N, C-alpha and C positions, 0 to 999 in steps of 0.2 A: 430097097433102100429108100430112105426118106430124103427128100431134098433139104438142104440146110436152110435154116431160118433166114429170111431176108435181113440184110444188114441195115440198121437204122443209122442215119447220120448222127454224129455227135451233137449234143445240145450245145449251142453257142453259150459262151459265158454271158451272164446277165449284164446288160449295158449299165454302166455307171451313170447315174443321173447327173446332169450338168448343174442343176440347181439344188444340190444336196443341202439339207439343213443340218448344221452342226449344233450340238447342245453345249453351248458355252455358258458357264455361270456368269451372271451380270457383274460388272464392276460395282463393288459396294460404294455407297455414298461417301464413306470415310476413306476409301481407297486402300484398305488393309490387304486386299487381294490383288493389287495392281500388277505386281510382278508376274503372278501366275496368269492373270487375265491377259496381260500384254503378250506373253509367250503364246498362249492359245489363239488369240485373235490374229497375231502376226502369222502363225503357221496356217491358219485357215485362209487368210488373204493371199498368202504365197501359193497355197494349193489351188485357189481359184484364179490365179494369174493376175491379181490386182495389186500386188505389193509394190510394183514399180511406180504406180501412181501414188500410193501412200507415202513412199519414201522420197518422192520427187524426182526419181531418176528418169521418168517419162513425163516431162512437162506438157501442158496443154499445147496442142498445135495451134498455129496462127489461124484465126477465124477464116482466112482466105480458103484454107483446105476444109470446106464445109463437112465432107464425109468424115475426115479424120477427127475434126473437132467434135462432131456429133458422137462418134464412137468413144472418144476419150471422155466426154461428158457423161455418157451412159455408164462407163466403167467407174468413173469417179463417184457417181451417185450410188451405184451398187455397193461400192466399198463404204461409203458413208452410211448407207442403210445397214450394212453388216455390223458396223461398229455401233451405231446408235441403238440397234435392237439388243445389244449386249451391255447396256448401261442402265443404272438405276436413275431415278428422277433427278437427284441433285447433280450427278455427273452430266446428265443430258442437258440440264439447264446451262452448264458452263460452255457448251459448244453450239448453242442454238443460232448464234449470229455468224458462224463460220460459212465460208463459201465453198471450200474444197476439202477433200478428205485429208490432204496434207496438213491443212490448218487444224482440222479436228485432231489428228494424231499428235501434232506438235503441242497443241494446247493441253491435251490430256497428259502428255509426258511432263510438261512444265508443271502442271498442277499437282501431279502425284509424285514426281521424282525431283522436281526442283530445277531452277535455272536462274540462279542469282536473284536479281531485283524483282522479276515477275513472280517468282515463287514466294518471295517475301510478301508481295502484294496479296497473293491468295491466302497466305497464312494469316495476315492481318484481317482480311475479309472474313475468314472463318472465325477468328477470335471475336470480332465484333458482331457476328451473327449468331453465335452460340447462345442458346437460352439456358441460363443458370437457374436452378431451383434451390430453395433454402434447404430442403431435406436431402438433396443428392450430394454425395461427396464430390469434391473438385478433382480428385486424383485421376480418374479416367479421362 
């Protein structure tokens, strides 16, 4: 009789990379894909455990807690980078002066979804910065 083949241990599941890159289409300069972009980026930020910083439910700790403040700042910067890498140039220009990811998220929401007076300001800004050409129809 032959001896049974030695048992090989099962291959462990492939470790899921912590810094996985998601292929999210950039937010168009005109914002016509904002709803889809918003859903995708929000899911990605939730998956990475950063959403509580984006929506403001985890505010920055007081600077006295140096370690907590450092960790919060790193997560805030990671969330900002995730959002900024998913923007086209015009959208990116609107948020360059923000300090936190919550400011970024709120400003993009106001710009593309509206929020009374501030949205009217953005619409007027767009109206006065559009380049009109004699040969192009004005309907679009």
